[in-house]
Backbone bond lengths (Angstrom), bond angles and torsions (degrees), N, CA, C in turn:
res aa  C-N    CA-C-N  psi(-1)  N-CA   C-N-CA  omega(-1)  CA-C   N-CA-C  phi
1 M - - - 1.379 - - 1.533 110.48 -
2 G 1.336 116.70 135.83 1.464 117.74 -179.93 1.473 114.74 -60.28
3 G 1.377 115.49 152.78 1.448 120.87 176.30 1.497 112.39 -57.67
4 Y 1.301 122.20 -35.71 1.484 126.46 -176.63 1.480 109.75 -67.68
5 V 1.368 117.25 -34.90 1.479 122.27 177.73 1.540 110.08 -71.76
6 R 1.279 113.91 -42.45 1.556 114.73 177.88 1.538 110.50 -65.64
7 A 1.312 115.67 -40.76 1.460 117.93 177.20 1.520 114.03 -62.13
8 F 1.348 118.67 -39.44 1.406 120.59 178.31 1.542 110.66 -69.84
9 L 1.401 117.10 -41.98 1.468 118.15 -176.54 1.575 109.95 -69.12
10 S 1.361 114.78 -39.53 1.455 117.28 -176.10 1.576 111.45 -67.53
11 G 1.350 116.48 -26.84 1.393 122.73 -179.81 1.564 114.48 -80.21
12 L 1.326 115.86 -8.47 1.448 118.22 -175.04 1.571 112.16 -73.64
13 K 1.235 119.29 141.19 1.503 123.75 173.04 1.483 107.15 -106.60
14 D 1.371 117.40 166.84 1.415 120.35 177.01 1.540 114.88 -51.44
15 E 1.367 111.38 -45.68 1.503 118.61 -174.74 1.524 108.45 -68.71
16 D 1.253 122.65 -18.99 1.507 121.62 177.36 1.422 112.60 -69.45
17 L 1.393 118.16 -30.36 1.378 122.43 176.63 1.460 120.35 -59.82
18 A 1.422 112.93 -27.36 1.468 119.51 173.83 1.487 113.25 -88.26
19 R 1.342 117.69 -6.33 1.465 118.32 177.88 1.594 114.53 -62.27
20 T 1.300 116.02 137.69 1.440 120.28 -179.99 1.558 111.27 -81.58
21 V 1.322 116.47 129.61 1.409 124.61 177.74 1.501 109.32 -108.77
22 E 1.303 120.24 127.28 1.458 123.09 179.98 1.531 111.07 -106.92
23 R 1.308 115.85 143.31 1.447 121.77 178.90 1.506 109.93 -142.76
24 T 1.362 121.19 164.37 1.406 125.71 169.06 1.520 107.74 -110.26
25 N 1.329 117.71 128.32 1.475 122.43 178.64 1.540 111.36 -80.81
26 P 1.264 121.16 169.05 1.481 124.58 -179.52 1.513 112.33 -53.93
27 R 1.246 121.21 -24.53 1.490 123.85 178.14 1.507 112.62 -86.28
28 G 1.295 117.51 1.37 1.491 122.68 177.56 1.526 110.30 87.47
29 E 1.298 121.03 5.33 1.455 123.52 -173.78 1.472 106.99 -83.46
30 R 1.394 122.01 138.29 1.433 123.76 171.06 1.485 114.20 -79.13
31 R 1.246 120.86 135.68 1.476 124.04 -178.41 1.476 104.96 -133.39
32 S 1.421 117.94 149.85 1.432 119.74 175.88 1.571 109.22 -136.54
33 M 1.274 117.94 152.74 1.507 119.18 178.88 1.507 103.47 -161.27
34 A 1.382 118.42 154.14 1.357 125.69 178.21 1.506 109.59 -66.94
35 L 1.316 119.38 142.68 1.441 124.34 -176.78 1.524 112.08 -55.04
36 G 1.338 114.90 -45.70 1.442 123.32 176.29 1.548 113.05 -51.77
37 A 1.346 112.65 -52.23 1.475 120.02 -179.72 1.557 109.25 -63.42
38 L 1.318 117.66 -39.83 1.484 121.97 176.35 1.509 112.94 -58.91
39 L 1.314 115.72 -45.52 1.482 120.98 177.59 1.566 114.01 -65.40
40 H 1.309 110.59 -38.63 1.550 115.37 173.53 1.462 109.53 -64.70
41 H 1.313 121.35 -44.40 1.505 124.55 179.86 1.498 109.72 -60.78
42 A 1.361 118.65 -40.31 1.468 122.46 -176.48 1.545 108.05 -64.00
43 A 1.370 116.26 -49.73 1.561 120.02 179.82 1.525 105.96 -59.53
44 N 1.306 124.36 -51.17 1.369 127.87 -175.22 1.475 110.41 -62.96
45 H 1.281 124.88 -40.47 1.437 129.63 177.06 1.475 111.04 -59.06
46 G 1.362 117.48 -41.60 1.450 122.55 177.80 1.512 111.53 -61.60
47 V 1.321 117.86 -40.52 1.421 122.42 -178.92 1.547 107.74 -65.38
48 H 1.302 114.74 -44.36 1.457 119.97 177.99 1.541 113.16 -51.07
49 H 1.399 114.03 -50.52 1.469 117.88 178.60 1.546 112.84 -66.98
50 R 1.329 119.37 -36.41 1.417 116.56 172.12 1.426 116.55 -55.99
51 G 1.261 114.73 -41.92 1.525 124.04 178.15 1.545 110.42 -62.71
52 Q 1.381 112.99 -43.27 1.512 114.20 178.66 1.537 110.40 -62.88
53 V 1.306 117.50 -47.65 1.421 122.36 -179.17 1.599 111.32 -56.14
54 A 1.407 117.96 -44.90 1.406 126.79 179.55 1.544 107.36 -58.48
55 L 1.326 115.50 -48.95 1.448 117.73 -178.61 1.591 113.82 -62.65
56 L 1.328 113.13 -40.70 1.513 116.32 177.88 1.441 110.01 -66.69
57 L 1.283 122.44 -41.17 1.473 122.87 177.76 1.477 111.48 -60.07
58 N 1.365 116.70 -43.37 1.495 118.71 175.72 1.485 115.24 -63.43
59 L 1.354 115.73 -37.09 1.497 117.86 177.76 1.511 110.46 -70.32
60 L 1.313 116.13 -20.43 1.501 116.06 175.55 1.478 112.86 -96.25
61 G 1.337 114.23 12.94 1.502 119.34 173.27 1.530 114.47 82.87
62 H 1.278 116.39 18.57 1.461 118.73 179.37 1.503 109.83 -113.56
63 T 1.378 115.78 149.94 1.485 115.26 169.63 1.504 111.10 -94.56
64 P 1.271 118.75 132.34 1.482 124.48 -170.72 1.564 107.79 -73.48
65 G 1.340 117.03 -22.61 1.443 117.65 -170.19 1.480 113.29 82.15
66 N 1.273 118.00 -170.30 1.464 119.39 177.28 1.415 113.09 -83.28
67 I 1.336 122.67 110.59 1.426 125.20 -175.82 1.451 112.43 -100.59
68 D 1.393 119.63 16.51 1.456 123.44 -178.83 1.460 109.45 -69.76
69 V 1.333 122.10 135.89 1.451 129.91 178.88 1.518 109.75 -54.99
70 L 1.343 118.32 -36.33 1.473 120.00 -179.26 1.496 113.51 -59.59
71 F 1.387 112.24 -43.52 1.452 117.27 -177.49 1.543 111.66 -76.28
72 Y 1.336 115.71 -25.98 1.525 119.45 174.89 1.539 106.58 -68.45
73 E 1.300 118.35 -48.83 1.515 120.71 -177.27 1.479 110.84 -61.35
74 A 1.378 119.05 -38.30 1.453 122.39 179.14 1.522 108.00 -66.28
75 E 1.270 117.61 -43.61 1.527 120.84 -177.99 1.485 110.42 -64.76
76 M 1.408 119.82 -38.63 1.418 123.69 178.91 1.501 110.64 -66.74
77 R 1.315 118.95 -29.45 1.484 120.90 175.95 1.490 111.58 -85.49
78 G 1.356 118.83 -0.51 1.438 121.07 176.95 1.492 115.66 79.20
79 G 1.376 114.91 16.43 1.424 117.19 -178.34 1.560 112.71 -126.34
80 A 1.211 117.76 -174.85 1.491 121.56 179.19 1.513 107.98 -105.59
81 L 1.295 117.04 150.38 1.409 120.65 172.00 1.589 110.01 -75.87
82 T 1.299 114.19 124.79 1.439 117.04 -178.80 1.508 113.75 -109.21
């Protein structure tokens, strides 16, 4: 994870998670959501796409291997998950 992401997340307070974040979608419509819900959505959305990729690899006759984030993080640190 990039340093700027760590810095952002480590600076959050409980009350920040209730703060409303506004954005404009590709159709030009304004949308708002609590920051905590937006962070939850982002994590869940990533899981959704990992599942899609694993399914597509299986359909193509390949084994996706272990795509769990815990194993990825351990590998990036050069160690094994214990």
